[in-house]
C-alpha angles and dihedrals in degrees: 000000000000116000090228088060092048096049096045090048093052091049091048091050091049093051090046092050095045095050092039092056093045091047122171117075090344089066092043092053091053092052091043090059091046094048093048095049092042093053091048087058091044092053092048088058090049094050089050087068090052095256123141108211125178092258103162093047090050092049092052097046091045090058092046085052092057092048092050091045088058091052099041131359091201094055091049090068091054090051094062098067093037092052091047090052090048090053093050091048089052093053092048092065100048120121090240118059109254119233131221085252092053090054101042093047091051090051093047089050089055095045098039100036103031115017102044094045088051087073090072090060089051093049092051092048093061107120093346099122091061094059104027108137103166136066116274090033090293125158136209121183117245089208115027093196098055099079091171087067093059119103112270092241092056093050092049091047095051095042090052091046091051091050092051094047090049090049094048094044094043093047094046096045098046093038090055095045105034108009115128106148118073112231100203141345087237090074111018095189094060117093136198090237092055094043092052095048088048092058092043090052090050091049089049093054096043093050090050090051093047092052094048093048091046094233115182111270087004096188092055096040091047090047093049095047091046094051092046093051096040094049094039095051090049092051090048091053090051093047093056089044089055093052091049091048092052090048091049097238132126099212129016089232147334101245099112114053110237095005105059120221136354091266091053090058100033100044092097091059099052102078096027096065100070091041092054091043095056093038091059098037101039112020100039096048089048092051092048092054 
């Protein structure tokens, strides 16, 4: 593995862990930067196809969506259709007649690049207000070894991140060393062996977390969460590869040495966020009762 990939990966993990622990607006700011840079790369891919999306408008409403998600998760769901309607109205009054592709890629940019990532903000916000001890709704643990005392949102966020990291590292390593069977023509370097081991690694981490946190039916809940995250992160990776392949580019950008662009590094997180959120807010409480 290239040293540039290792070093940039360590830095990215350090930033993610620090902002996740702090939570509040610190976490929102990190994701606001990621969303902004990721959407810039997405719209570059779109323009490579000769499409003219409402990029600036989508960028603005996506940032507003993250801010509102930090204040109220309920309001965030109302923002999505309102923002989509506003984007369509904006395209209606452009000098050049907008096409179906212009509209659809703009809405996809909002959904894929703004709405789905906002679920990470919602996850981290769970139970944070009750323990906030820093300005801007931030949090620092009084006891770094007592994980049970952490706010639920921090625990869920870290567990999900660990599952994604285990899946990514496991799939990359096993795929490079033992991979022989191509997984999909969308991404020729991905192998069945790597994909399977990535999902298994995600399940192993999720089951360990479910056992430690004493979740009800921990073996089944851990298995379910691990499968959801492992499969969703893989599909997110393939979805981004499909968009790059259609646009005729190898990487979405060159921002992160050894990794490519923001989308190349964050694709595994997009589809996992809402699954994790509803798993911990709907399924777990149901099982506890």
